[in-house]
C-alpha positions in Angstrom: 0.0 0.0 0.0 1.5 3.3 -1.1 -0.4 6.3 0.2 0.6 9.8 1.2 -1.0 12.6 3.1 0.0 16.1 4.1 -0.2 18.1 7.4 1.2 21.3 8.8 2.9 21.6 12.2 4.8 24.5 13.7 4.6 26.3 10.3 6.3 23.3 8.7 4.8 21.3 5.9 4.8 17.6 6.7 4.3 14.8 4.1 3.5 11.4 5.5 4.1 8.5 3.1 3.0 5.0 3.8 5.1 2.5 1.9 5.4 -1.3 1.7 9.0 -1.0 3.0 11.1 2.0 4.0 14.9 1.6 3.4 17.7 3.5 5.1 20.7 5.1 3.5 22.5 1.7 3.5 19.5 -0.2 2.2 18.6 -1.5 5.6 14.9 -2.1 6.4 13.3 0.6 8.7 9.9 0.8 10.4 9.9 4.5 9.7 12.0 7.5 8.9 11.7 11.2 9.4 13.7 13.7 7.3 13.7 17.3 8.2 14.7 19.8 5.5 15.4 22.9 7.5 16.2 25.1 4.4 12.8 24.5 2.9 10.9 24.1 6.2 9.4 20.7 5.4 9.5 17.2 6.8 9.0 13.9 5.0 7.9 11.0 7.2 8.0 7.5 5.7 6.2 4.6 7.4 6.6 0.9 6.5 3.3 -0.9 6.2 4.8 -4.4 5.9 7.5 -6.2 7.8 10.7 -7.6 6.2 8.8 -10.7 5.0 6.0 -8.7 3.4 3.4 -9.4 6.1 1.2 -6.4 6.8 1.6 -4.6 10.1 -1.4 -4.2 12.4 -2.9 -0.7 12.4 -1.7 -0.2 16.0 1.9 -0.8 15.0 1.6 1.7 12.1 0.0 4.3 14.4 2.8 3.9 17.0 5.5 4.1 14.3 3.8 7.3 12.9 3.8 8.9 16.4 7.5 7.8 16.9 8.5 9.6 13.7 6.4 12.6 14.4 8.2 13.0 17.8 11.5 12.8 15.9 10.2 15.5 13.5 9.0 17.8 16.4 12.3 17.5 18.3 14.2 18.2 15.0 12.0 21.3 14.2 12.6 22.6 17.7 16.4 21.9 17.4 16.3 19.4 20.3 18.9 17.2 18.6 19.8 15.1 21.7 16.2 14.4 22.4 15.5 13.4 18.8 18.4 11.0 18.9 17.2 9.5 22.1 15.3 6.4 20.7 14.1 5.3 24.1 12.5 8.7 24.9 10.9 8.9 21.4 9.5 5.4 21.6 8.1 5.9 25.1 6.4 9.1 24.0 4.9 7.3 21.0 3.6 4.5 23.1 2.3 6.8 25.9 0.3 9.0 23.5 -1.0 5.9 21.7 -2.2 4.5 25.0 -3.9 7.8 25.9 -5.6 7.9 22.5 -6.9 4.4 23.0 -8.5 5.6 26.2 -10.4 8.3 24.4 -8.0 11.3 24.6 -7.5 12.9 21.2 -3.7 13.0 21.3 
């Protein structure tokens, strides 16, 4: 499934692309990737919809991955480089906001 959507956050254009498989710079498989282009004030977030074997992820996994990449993007846009590089922090924030959302909070 390849699909894209657009959003705006902190005066920055965000493109979110859902792809079968996202690859890193060295061809490695990634769950997601956030790329901040400071000069043009835009972010491209790419989310894998299938695992390495081609099996579709559950919607919950895709939602958590999207949140994870959005937190990277937010930290990058605010120039919080250390926080953006802290995968544990970013993953906990993604899971915490997902949990709150499942309880009825629109986060």
